[in-house]
PDB file of N, CA, C and O in Angstrom, chain B, residues numbered from 101:
ATOM      1  N   MET B 101      24.068  11.106  -8.376  1.00  0.00           N
ATOM      2  CA  MET B 101      22.766  11.724  -8.186  1.00  0.00           C
ATOM      3  C   MET B 101      22.638  12.088  -6.707  1.00  0.00           C
ATOM      4  O   MET B 101      22.992  11.304  -5.826  1.00  0.00           O
ATOM      5  N   SER B 102      22.133  13.277  -6.459  1.00  0.00           N
ATOM      6  CA  SER B 102      21.961  13.717  -5.073  1.00  0.00           C
ATOM      7  C   SER B 102      20.497  14.044  -4.815  1.00  0.00           C
ATOM      8  O   SER B 102      20.067  15.188  -4.959  1.00  0.00           O
ATOM      9  N   LEU B 103      19.740  13.019  -4.432  1.00  0.00           N
ATOM     10  CA  LEU B 103      18.330  13.238  -4.131  1.00  0.00           C
ATOM     11  C   LEU B 103      18.179  13.677  -2.682  1.00  0.00           C
ATOM     12  O   LEU B 103      18.727  13.063  -1.767  1.00  0.00           O
ATOM     13  N   ARG B 104      17.424  14.754  -2.497  1.00  0.00           N
ATOM     14  CA  ARG B 104      17.076  15.182  -1.144  1.00  0.00           C
ATOM     15  C   ARG B 104      15.655  14.707  -0.868  1.00  0.00           C
ATOM     16  O   ARG B 104      14.701  15.150  -1.508  1.00  0.00           O
ATOM     17  N   PHE B 105      15.530  13.796   0.096  1.00  0.00           N
ATOM     18  CA  PHE B 105      14.217  13.307   0.493  1.00  0.00           C
ATOM     19  C   PHE B 105      13.438  14.460   1.102  1.00  0.00           C
ATOM     20  O   PHE B 105      13.956  15.197   1.939  1.00  0.00           O
ATOM     21  N   ILE B 106      12.168  14.613   0.670  1.00  0.00           N
ATOM     22  CA  ILE B 106      11.308  15.660   1.215  1.00  0.00           C
ATOM     23  C   ILE B 106      10.262  15.055   2.135  1.00  0.00           C
ATOM     24  O   ILE B 106      10.203  15.411   3.312  1.00  0.00           O
ATOM     25  N   ALA B 107       9.438  14.151   1.628  1.00  0.00           N
ATOM     26  CA  ALA B 107       8.381  13.570   2.464  1.00  0.00           C
ATOM     27  C   ALA B 107       7.704  12.405   1.767  1.00  0.00           C
ATOM     28  O   ALA B 107       7.735  12.271   0.544  1.00  0.00           O
ATOM     29  N   LYS B 108       7.089  11.565   2.596  1.00  0.00           N
ATOM     30  CA  LYS B 108       6.196  10.507   2.122  1.00  0.00           C
ATOM     31  C   LYS B 108       4.770  10.919   2.460  1.00  0.00           C
ATOM     32  O   LYS B 108       4.543  11.774   3.316  1.00  0.00           O
ATOM     33  N   ASP B 109       3.824  10.305   1.783  1.00  0.00           N
ATOM     34  CA  ASP B 109       2.413  10.543   2.053  1.00  0.00           C
ATOM     35  C   ASP B 109       2.155  10.286   3.536  1.00  0.00           C
ATOM     36  O   ASP B 109       2.416   9.183   4.018  1.00  0.00           O
ATOM     37  N   PRO B 110       1.649  11.282   4.270  1.00  0.00           N
ATOM     38  CA  PRO B 110       1.461  11.119   5.707  1.00  0.00           C
ATOM     39  C   PRO B 110       0.348  10.142   6.085  1.00  0.00           C
ATOM     40  O   PRO B 110       0.277   9.726   7.242  1.00  0.00           O
ATOM     41  N   ASN B 111      -0.503   9.773   5.167  1.00  0.00           N
ATOM     42  CA  ASN B 111      -1.618   8.881   5.491  1.00  0.00           C
ATOM     43  C   ASN B 111      -1.384   7.449   5.042  1.00  0.00           C
ATOM     44  O   ASN B 111      -2.340   6.700   4.847  1.00  0.00           O
ATOM     45  N   THR B 112      -0.124   7.057   4.876  1.00  0.00           N
ATOM     46  CA  THR B 112       0.173   5.681   4.497  1.00  0.00           C
ATOM     47  C   THR B 112       1.116   5.073   5.525  1.00  0.00           C
ATOM     48  O   THR B 112       1.545   5.743   6.464  1.00  0.00           O
ATOM     49  N   ASP B 113       1.432   3.798   5.336  1.00  0.00           N
ATOM     50  CA  ASP B 113       2.264   3.089   6.303  1.00  0.00           C
ATOM     51  C   ASP B 113       3.747   3.418   6.207  1.00  0.00           C
ATOM     52  O   ASP B 113       4.540   2.914   7.003  1.00  0.00           O
ATOM     53  N   GLY B 114       4.135   4.247   5.254  1.00  0.00           N
ATOM     54  CA  GLY B 114       5.535   4.622   5.107  1.00  0.00           C
ATOM     55  C   GLY B 114       6.361   3.655   4.288  1.00  0.00           C
ATOM     56  O   GLY B 114       7.539   3.913   4.038  1.00  0.00           O
ATOM     57  N   ALA B 115       5.772   2.548   3.864  1.00  0.00           N
ATOM     58  CA  ALA B 115       6.525   1.549   3.114  1.00  0.00           C
ATOM     59  C   ALA B 115       6.283   1.665   1.611  1.00  0.00           C
ATOM     60  O   ALA B 115       7.236   1.724   0.834  1.00  0.00           O
ATOM     61  N   ASN B 116       5.034   1.698   1.204  1.00  0.00           N
ATOM     62  CA  ASN B 116       4.691   1.737  -0.216  1.00  0.00           C
ATOM     63  C   ASN B 116       3.772   2.920  -0.452  1.00  0.00           C
ATOM     64  O   ASN B 116       2.555   2.756  -0.545  1.00  0.00           O
ATOM     65  N   CYS B 117       4.342   4.101  -0.550  1.00  0.00           N
ATOM     66  CA  CYS B 117       3.486   5.275  -0.623  1.00  0.00           C
ATOM     67  C   CYS B 117       4.104   6.360  -1.503  1.00  0.00           C
ATOM     68  O   CYS B 117       5.311   6.360  -1.748  1.00  0.00           O
ATOM     69  N   PRO B 118       3.266   7.283  -1.974  1.00  0.00           N
ATOM     70  CA  PRO B 118       3.795   8.402  -2.742  1.00  0.00           C
ATOM     71  C   PRO B 118       4.879   9.152  -1.957  1.00  0.00           C
ATOM     72  O   PRO B 118       4.773   9.347  -0.747  1.00  0.00           O
ATOM     73  N   THR B 119       5.913   9.562  -2.678  1.00  0.00           N
ATOM     74  CA  THR B 119       7.077  10.199  -2.063  1.00  0.00           C
ATOM     75  C   THR B 119       7.552  11.330  -2.963  1.00  0.00           C
ATOM     76  O   THR B 119       7.385  11.281  -4.182  1.00  0.00           O
ATOM     77  N   VAL B 120       8.147  12.350  -2.348  1.00  0.00           N
ATOM     78  CA  VAL B 120       8.685  13.499  -3.083  1.00  0.00           C
ATOM     79  C   VAL B 120      10.155  13.680  -2.712  1.00  0.00           C
ATOM     80  O   VAL B 120      10.525  13.642  -1.539  1.00  0.00           O
ATOM     81  N   TRP B 121      10.980  13.878  -3.734  1.00  0.00           N
ATOM     82  CA  TRP B 121      12.387  14.216  -3.569  1.00  0.00           C
ATOM     83  C   TRP B 121      12.709  15.432  -4.437  1.00  0.00           C
ATOM     84  O   TRP B 121      11.931  15.799  -5.318  1.00  0.00           O
ATOM     85  N   VAL B 122      13.856  16.049  -4.182  1.00  0.00           N
ATOM     86  CA  VAL B 122      14.423  17.061  -5.063  1.00  0.00           C
ATOM     87  C   VAL B 122      15.804  16.564  -5.465  1.00  0.00           C
ATOM     88  O   VAL B 122      16.619  16.215  -4.611  1.00  0.00           O
ATOM     89  N   ASP B 123      16.066  16.533  -6.778  1.00  0.00           N
ATOM     90  CA  ASP B 123      17.391  16.209  -7.289  1.00  0.00           C
ATOM     91  C   ASP B 123      18.140  17.525  -7.391  1.00  0.00           C
ATOM     92  O   ASP B 123      17.920  18.307  -8.316  1.00  0.00           O
ATOM     93  N   GLU B 124      19.023  17.760  -6.438  1.00  0.00           N
ATOM     94  CA  GLU B 124      19.719  19.041  -6.376  1.00  0.00           C
ATOM     95  C   GLU B 124      20.714  19.217  -7.515  1.00  0.00           C
ATOM     96  O   GLU B 124      20.936  20.336  -7.978  1.00  0.00           O
ATOM     97  N   GLU B 125      21.308  18.128  -7.965  1.00  0.00           N
ATOM     98  CA  GLU B 125      22.285  18.199  -9.053  1.00  0.00           C
ATOM     99  C   GLU B 125      21.618  18.583 -10.372  1.00  0.00           C
ATOM    100  O   GLU B 125      22.098  19.466 -11.083  1.00  0.00           O
ATOM    101  N   LYS B 126      20.506  17.914 -10.695  1.00  0.00           N
ATOM    102  CA  LYS B 126      19.807  18.166 -11.955  1.00  0.00           C
ATOM    103  C   LYS B 126      18.749  19.259 -11.837  1.00  0.00           C
ATOM    104  O   LYS B 126      18.172  19.681 -12.839  1.00  0.00           O
ATOM    105  N   GLN B 127      18.495  19.717 -10.608  1.00  0.00           N
ATOM    106  CA  GLN B 127      17.472  20.730 -10.340  1.00  0.00           C
ATOM    107  C   GLN B 127      16.109  20.283 -10.865  1.00  0.00           C
ATOM    108  O   GLN B 127      15.464  20.968 -11.658  1.00  0.00           O
ATOM    109  N   GLU B 128      15.694  19.091 -10.383  1.00  0.00           N
ATOM    110  CA  GLU B 128      14.416  18.510 -10.787  1.00  0.00           C
ATOM    111  C   GLU B 128      13.683  17.971  -9.566  1.00  0.00           C
ATOM    112  O   GLU B 128      14.293  17.616  -8.558  1.00  0.00           O
ATOM    113  N   PHE B 129      12.360  17.920  -9.680  1.00  0.00           N
ATOM    114  CA  PHE B 129      11.541  17.228  -8.694  1.00  0.00           C
ATOM    115  C   PHE B 129      11.459  15.769  -9.109  1.00  0.00           C
ATOM    116  O   PHE B 129      11.446  15.461 -10.301  1.00  0.00           O
ATOM    117  N   VAL B 130      11.403  14.879  -8.144  1.00  0.00           N
ATOM    118  CA  VAL B 130      11.239  13.449  -8.406  1.00  0.00           C
ATOM    119  C   VAL B 130      10.045  12.986  -7.583  1.00  0.00           C
ATOM    120  O   VAL B 130       9.981  13.229  -6.377  1.00  0.00           O
ATOM    121  N   PHE B 131       9.098  12.318  -8.240  1.00  0.00           N
ATOM    122  CA  PHE B 131       7.879  11.872  -7.586  1.00  0.00           C
ATOM    123  C   PHE B 131       7.722  10.366  -7.724  1.00  0.00           C
ATOM    124  O   PHE B 131       7.950   9.798  -8.792  1.00  0.00           O
ATOM    125  N   GLN B 132       7.335   9.739  -6.643  1.00  0.00           N
ATOM    126  CA  GLN B 132       6.850   8.366  -6.683  1.00  0.00           C
ATOM    127  C   GLN B 132       5.369   8.467  -6.371  1.00  0.00           C
ATOM    128  O   GLN B 132       4.986   9.047  -5.356  1.00  0.00           O
ATOM    129  N   GLY B 133       4.540   7.911  -7.229  1.00  0.00           N
ATOM    130  CA  GLY B 133       3.106   8.001  -7.005  1.00  0.00           C
ATOM    131  C   GLY B 133       2.401   6.788  -7.555  1.00  0.00           C
ATOM    132  O   GLY B 133       3.020   5.837  -8.034  1.00  0.00           O
ATOM    133  N   TRP B 134       1.110   6.847  -7.475  1.00  0.00           N
ATOM    134  CA  TRP B 134       0.298   5.744  -7.987  1.00  0.00           C
ATOM    135  C   TRP B 134       0.224   5.825  -9.507  1.00  0.00           C
ATOM    136  O   TRP B 134       0.201   6.916 -10.077  1.00  0.00           O
ATOM    137  N   ASP B 135       0.185   4.675 -10.155  1.00  0.00           N
ATOM    138  CA  ASP B 135      -0.018   4.645 -11.601  1.00  0.00           C
ATOM    139  C   ASP B 135      -1.339   5.326 -11.925  1.00  0.00           C
ATOM    140  O   ASP B 135      -2.345   5.123 -11.246  1.00  0.00           O
ATOM    141  N   ALA B 136      -1.316   6.125 -12.960  1.00  0.00           N
ATOM    142  CA  ALA B 136      -2.550   6.765 -13.412  1.00  0.00           C
ATOM    143  C   ALA B 136      -3.440   5.723 -14.092  1.00  0.00           C
ATOM    144  O   ALA B 136      -2.960   4.880 -14.849  1.00  0.00           O
ATOM    145  N   ASP B 137      -4.724   5.793 -13.814  1.00  0.00           N
ATOM    146  CA  ASP B 137      -5.661   4.860 -14.440  1.00  0.00           C
ATOM    147  C   ASP B 137      -5.977   5.315 -15.867  1.00  0.00           C
ATOM    148  O   ASP B 137      -5.583   6.405 -16.281  1.00  0.00           O
ATOM    149  N   ALA B 138      -6.684   4.476 -16.603  1.00  0.00           N
ATOM    150  CA  ALA B 138      -6.984   4.748 -18.012  1.00  0.00           C
ATOM    151  C   ALA B 138      -7.756   6.056 -18.182  1.00  0.00           C
ATOM    152  O   ALA B 138      -7.499   6.808 -19.123  1.00  0.00           O
ATOM    153  N   GLU B 139      -8.687   6.329 -17.290  1.00  0.00           N
ATOM    154  CA  GLU B 139      -9.478   7.561 -17.391  1.00  0.00           C
ATOM    155  C   GLU B 139      -8.592   8.800 -17.207  1.00  0.00           C
ATOM    156  O   GLU B 139      -8.734   9.784 -17.933  1.00  0.00           O
ATOM    157  N   THR B 140      -7.686   8.743 -16.237  1.00  0.00           N
ATOM    158  CA  THR B 140      -6.766   9.863 -16.021  1.00  0.00           C
ATOM    159  C   THR B 140      -5.860  10.053 -17.221  1.00  0.00           C
ATOM    160  O   THR B 140      -5.652  11.178 -17.674  1.00  0.00           O
ATOM    161  N   LEU B 141      -5.317   8.953 -17.743  1.00  0.00           N
ATOM    162  CA  LEU B 141      -4.449   9.053 -18.924  1.00  0.00           C
ATOM    163  C   LEU B 141      -5.200   9.648 -20.105  1.00  0.00           C
ATOM    164  O   LEU B 141      -4.653  10.477 -20.832  1.00  0.00           O
ATOM    165  N   ALA B 142      -6.446   9.236 -20.304  1.00  0.00           N
ATOM    166  CA  ALA B 142      -7.242   9.774 -21.414  1.00  0.00           C
ATOM    167  C   ALA B 142      -7.419  11.278 -21.264  1.00  0.00           C
ATOM    168  O   ALA B 142      -7.322  12.011 -22.248  1.00  0.00           O
ATOM    169  N   GLU B 143      -7.676  11.744 -20.057  1.00  0.00           N
ATOM    170  CA  GLU B 143      -7.826  13.184 -19.816  1.00  0.00           C
ATOM    171  C   GLU B 143      -6.514  13.913 -20.088  1.00  0.00           C
ATOM    172  O   GLU B 143      -6.509  14.976 -20.708  1.00  0.00           O
ATOM    173  N   CYS B 144      -5.405  13.343 -19.626  1.00  0.00           N
ATOM    174  CA  CYS B 144      -4.099  13.967 -19.846  1.00  0.00           C
ATOM    175  C   CYS B 144      -3.751  14.038 -21.328  1.00  0.00           C
ATOM    176  O   CYS B 144      -3.153  15.013 -21.783  1.00  0.00           O
ATOM    177  N   LEU B 145      -4.122  13.011 -22.075  1.00  0.00           N
ATOM    178  CA  LEU B 145      -3.817  12.976 -23.502  1.00  0.00           C
ATOM    179  C   LEU B 145      -4.554  14.053 -24.290  1.00  0.00           C
ATOM    180  O   LEU B 145      -4.173  14.364 -25.418  1.00  0.00           O
ATOM    181  N   LYS B 146      -5.603  14.622 -23.707  1.00  0.00           N
ATOM    182  CA  LYS B 146      -6.301  15.730 -24.376  1.00  0.00           C
ATOM    183  C   LYS B 146      -5.392  16.946 -24.532  1.00  0.00           C
ATOM    184  O   LYS B 146      -5.598  17.764 -25.428  1.00  0.00           O
ATOM    185  N   ALA B 147      -4.395  17.066 -23.670  1.00  0.00           N
ATOM    186  CA  ALA B 147      -3.450  18.187 -23.747  1.00  0.00           C
ATOM    187  C   ALA B 147      -2.309  17.901 -24.718  1.00  0.00           C
ATOM    188  O   ALA B 147      -1.556  18.807 -25.075  1.00  0.00           O
ATOM    189  N   GLY B 148      -2.177  16.647 -25.144  1.00  0.00           N
ATOM    190  CA  GLY B 148      -1.117  16.270 -26.070  1.00  0.00           C
ATOM    191  C   GLY B 148      -0.570  14.904 -25.715  1.00  0.00           C
ATOM    192  O   GLY B 148      -0.916  14.346 -24.674  1.00  0.00           O
ATOM    193  N   PRO B 149       0.285  14.356 -26.576  1.00  0.00           N
ATOM    194  CA  PRO B 149       0.804  13.012 -26.346  1.00  0.00           C
ATOM    195  C   PRO B 149       1.751  12.964 -25.147  1.00  0.00           C
ATOM    196  O   PRO B 149       2.336  13.975 -24.759  1.00  0.00           O
ATOM    197  N   ILE B 150       1.886  11.786 -24.580  1.00  0.00           N
ATOM    198  CA  ILE B 150       2.853  11.556 -23.513  1.00  0.00           C
ATOM    199  C   ILE B 150       4.041  10.867 -24.169  1.00  0.00           C
ATOM    200  O   ILE B 150       3.937   9.708 -24.572  1.00  0.00           O
ATOM    201  N   PRO B 151       5.166  11.562 -24.281  1.00  0.00           N
ATOM    202  CA  PRO B 151       6.311  11.007 -25.002  1.00  0.00           C
ATOM    203  C   PRO B 151       6.898   9.772 -24.325  1.00  0.00           C
ATOM    204  O   PRO B 151       6.733   9.561 -23.123  1.00  0.00           O
ATOM    205  N   GLU B 152       7.583   8.969 -25.122  1.00  0.00           N
ATOM    206  CA  GLU B 152       8.299   7.824 -24.579  1.00  0.00           C
ATOM    207  C   GLU B 152       9.280   8.332 -23.526  1.00  0.00           C
ATOM    208  O   GLU B 152       9.942   9.350 -23.727  1.00  0.00           O
ATOM    209  N   GLY B 153       9.367   7.636 -22.432  1.00  0.00           N
ATOM    210  CA  GLY B 153      10.257   8.056 -21.350  1.00  0.00           C
ATOM    211  C   GLY B 153       9.580   8.929 -20.311  1.00  0.00           C
ATOM    212  O   GLY B 153      10.187   9.270 -19.295  1.00  0.00           O
ATOM    213  N   GLU B 154       8.324   9.297 -20.554  1.00  0.00           N
ATOM    214  CA  GLU B 154       7.552  10.072 -19.587  1.00  0.00           C
ATOM    215  C   GLU B 154       6.340   9.264 -19.162  1.00  0.00           C
ATOM    216  O   GLU B 154       5.911   8.350 -19.865  1.00  0.00           O
ATOM    217  N   THR B 155       5.798   9.608 -18.015  1.00  0.00           N
ATOM    218  CA  THR B 155       4.617   8.917 -17.511  1.00  0.00           C
ATOM    219  C   THR B 155       3.779   9.890 -16.692  1.00  0.00           C
ATOM    220  O   THR B 155       4.206  11.012 -16.420  1.00  0.00           O
ATOM    221  N   VAL B 156       2.618   9.465 -16.312  1.00  0.00           N
ATOM    222  CA  VAL B 156       1.735  10.248 -15.463  1.00  0.00           C
ATOM    223  C   VAL B 156       1.570   9.483 -14.155  1.00  0.00           C
ATOM    224  O   VAL B 156       1.225   8.301 -14.164  1.00  0.00           O
ATOM    225  N   VAL B 157       1.813  10.149 -13.040  1.00  0.00           N
ATOM    226  CA  VAL B 157       1.584   9.548 -11.728  1.00  0.00           C
ATOM    227  C   VAL B 157       0.614  10.432 -10.960  1.00  0.00           C
ATOM    228  O   VAL B 157       0.445  11.612 -11.264  1.00  0.00           O
ATOM    229  N   ARG B 158      -0.016   9.834  -9.959  1.00  0.00           N
ATOM    230  CA  ARG B 158      -0.984  10.564  -9.137  1.00  0.00           C
ATOM    231  C   ARG B 158      -0.429  10.704  -7.726  1.00  0.00           C
ATOM    232  O   ARG B 158       0.109   9.753  -7.159  1.00  0.00           O
ATOM    233  N   LEU B 159      -0.567  11.905  -7.167  1.00  0.00           N
ATOM    234  CA  LEU B 159      -0.215  12.173  -5.774  1.00  0.00           C
ATOM    235  C   LEU B 159      -1.451  12.733  -5.089  1.00  0.00           C
ATOM    236  O   LEU B 159      -2.183  13.519  -5.691  1.00  0.00           O
ATOM    237  N   PRO B 160      -1.701  12.343  -3.839  1.00  0.00           N
ATOM    238  CA  PRO B 160      -2.879  12.865  -3.150  1.00  0.00           C
ATOM    239  C   PRO B 160      -2.703  14.333  -2.775  1.00  0.00           C
ATOM    240  O   PRO B 160      -1.588  14.784  -2.511  1.00  0.00           O
ATOM    241  N   LEU B 161      -3.797  15.068  -2.754  1.00  0.00           N
ATOM    242  CA  LEU B 161      -3.754  16.481  -2.381  1.00  0.00           C
ATOM    243  C   LEU B 161      -3.198  16.694  -0.986  1.00  0.00           C
ATOM    244  O   LEU B 161      -2.664  17.762  -0.688  1.00  0.00           O
ATOM    245  N   ARG B 162      -3.318  15.685  -0.121  1.00  0.00           N
ATOM    246  CA  ARG B 162      -2.792  15.833   1.236  1.00  0.00           C
ATOM    247  C   ARG B 162      -1.271  15.985   1.245  1.00  0.00           C
ATOM    248  O   ARG B 162      -0.684  16.268   2.289  1.00  0.00           O
ATOM    249  N   MET B 163      -0.627  15.798   0.077  1.00  0.00           N
ATOM    250  CA  MET B 163       0.814  15.989  -0.015  1.00  0.00           C
ATOM    251  C   MET B 163       1.189  17.410  -0.421  1.00  0.00           C
ATOM    252  O   MET B 163       2.348  17.670  -0.745  1.00  0.00           O
ATOM    253  N   ALA B 164       0.236  18.326  -0.410  1.00  0.00           N
ATOM    254  CA  ALA B 164       0.506  19.719  -0.800  1.00  0.00           C
ATOM    255  C   ALA B 164       1.635  20.322   0.031  1.00  0.00           C
ATOM    256  O   ALA B 164       2.489  21.025  -0.509  1.00  0.00           O
ATOM    257  N   ASP B 165       1.650  20.059   1.328  1.00  0.00           N
ATOM    258  CA  ASP B 165       2.728  20.598   2.160  1.00  0.00           C
ATOM    259  C   ASP B 165       4.086  20.051   1.739  1.00  0.00           C
ATOM    260  O   ASP B 165       5.081  20.774   1.743  1.00  0.00           O
ATOM    261  N   ALA B 166       4.124  18.761   1.372  1.00  0.00           N
ATOM    262  CA  ALA B 166       5.375  18.164   0.911  1.00  0.00           C
ATOM    263  C   ALA B 166       5.831  18.816  -0.394  1.00  0.00           C
ATOM    264  O   ALA B 166       7.025  19.038  -0.595  1.00  0.00           O
ATOM    265  N   LEU B 167       4.883  19.122  -1.280  1.00  0.00           N
ATOM    266  CA  LEU B 167       5.244  19.784  -2.539  1.00  0.00           C
ATOM    267  C   LEU B 167       5.762  21.195  -2.281  1.00  0.00           C
ATOM    268  O   LEU B 167       6.698  21.644  -2.943  1.00  0.00           O
ATOM    269  N   ARG B 168       5.156  21.899  -1.318  1.00  0.00           N
ATOM    270  CA  ARG B 168       5.667  23.229  -0.948  1.00  0.00           C
ATOM    271  C   ARG B 168       7.093  23.129  -0.410  1.00  0.00           C
ATOM    272  O   ARG B 168       7.951  23.943  -0.750  1.00  0.00           O
ATOM    273  N   LYS B 169       7.338  22.126   0.431  1.00  0.00           N
ATOM    274  CA  LYS B 169       8.687  21.917   0.968  1.00  0.00           C
ATOM    275  C   LYS B 169       9.669  21.609  -0.155  1.00  0.00           C
ATOM    276  O   LYS B 169      10.806  22.081  -0.136  1.00  0.00           O
ATOM    277  N   ALA B 170       9.231  20.818  -1.133  1.00  0.00           N
ATOM    278  CA  ALA B 170      10.097  20.502  -2.270  1.00  0.00           C
ATOM    279  C   ALA B 170      10.410  21.759  -3.065  1.00  0.00           C
ATOM    280  O   ALA B 170      11.543  21.952  -3.507  1.00  0.00           O
ATOM    281  N   CYS B 171       9.410  22.613  -3.249  1.00  0.00           N
ATOM    282  CA  CYS B 171       9.635  23.875  -3.963  1.00  0.00           C
ATOM    283  C   CYS B 171      10.612  24.746  -3.190  1.00  0.00           C
ATOM    284  O   CYS B 171      11.518  25.336  -3.778  1.00  0.00           O
ATOM    285  N   ASP B 172      10.437  24.830  -1.883  1.00  0.00           N
ATOM    286  CA  ASP B 172      11.363  25.602  -1.049  1.00  0.00           C
ATOM    287  C   ASP B 172      12.782  25.056  -1.157  1.00  0.00           C
ATOM    288  O   ASP B 172      13.739  25.818  -1.294  1.00  0.00           O
ATOM    289  N   ALA B 173      12.912  23.727  -1.095  1.00  0.00           N
ATOM    290  CA  ALA B 173      14.239  23.111  -1.189  1.00  0.00           C
ATOM    291  C   ALA B 173      14.882  23.371  -2.543  1.00  0.00           C
ATOM    292  O   ALA B 173      16.090  23.592  -2.633  1.00  0.00           O
ATOM    293  N   ALA B 174      14.070  23.342  -3.596  1.00  0.00           N
ATOM    294  CA  ALA B 174      14.604  23.509  -4.948  1.00  0.00           C
ATOM    295  C   ALA B 174      14.996  24.954  -5.245  1.00  0.00           C
ATOM    296  O   ALA B 174      15.973  25.208  -5.951  1.00  0.00           O
ATOM    297  N   THR B 175      14.230  25.892  -4.703  1.00  0.00           N
ATOM    298  CA  THR B 175      14.471  27.294  -5.042  1.00  0.00           C
ATOM    299  C   THR B 175      15.141  28.091  -3.938  1.00  0.00           C
ATOM    300  O   THR B 175      15.642  29.192  -4.166  1.00  0.00           O
ATOM    301  N   GLY B 176      15.144  27.526  -2.746  1.00  0.00           N
ATOM    302  CA  GLY B 176      15.726  28.239  -1.617  1.00  0.00           C
ATOM    303  C   GLY B 176      14.861  29.371  -1.117  1.00  0.00           C
ATOM    304  O   GLY B 176      15.338  30.241  -0.388  1.00  0.00           O
ATOM    305  N   THR B 177      13.573  29.375  -1.504  1.00  0.00           N
ATOM    306  CA  THR B 177      12.664  30.419  -1.072  1.00  0.00           C
ATOM    307  C   THR B 177      11.380  29.792  -0.539  1.00  0.00           C
ATOM    308  O   THR B 177      11.072  28.637  -0.834  1.00  0.00           O
ATOM    309  N   ALA B 178      10.654  30.548   0.230  1.00  0.00           N
ATOM    310  CA  ALA B 178       9.381  30.067   0.767  1.00  0.00           C
ATOM    311  C   ALA B 178       8.301  30.160  -0.293  1.00  0.00           C
ATOM    312  O   ALA B 178       8.231  31.147  -1.026  1.00  0.00           O
ATOM    313  N   VAL B 179       7.458  29.141  -0.378  1.00  0.00           N
ATOM    314  CA  VAL B 179       6.334  29.115  -1.298  1.00  0.00           C
ATOM    315  C   VAL B 179       5.063  29.242  -0.465  1.00  0.00           C
ATOM    316  O   VAL B 179       4.896  28.532   0.527  1.00  0.00           O
ATOM    317  N   HIS B 180       4.179  30.132  -0.859  1.00  0.00           N
ATOM    318  CA  HIS B 180       2.941  30.338  -0.077  1.00  0.00           C
ATOM    319  C   HIS B 180       1.727  29.911  -0.852  1.00  0.00           C
ATOM    320  O   HIS B 180       0.607  30.013  -0.350  1.00  0.00           O
TER     321      HIS B 180
END
């Protein structure tokens, strides 16, 4: 597996915080985030079931720049 580290949440201590990577081999985004609470899961389930092997995580909006960087890394193009 070849994960390219993109960024950690800039407003945390850097130890236990949301993080974004790009898996270049599988061409996937990888997210570490906070567990979704029951209310968030209930809202997500309105769109359909969450299959076994999948989960819902939360990332703060302040990580938008990190997500743009991840998109750039994954596609090789600038995202605006």
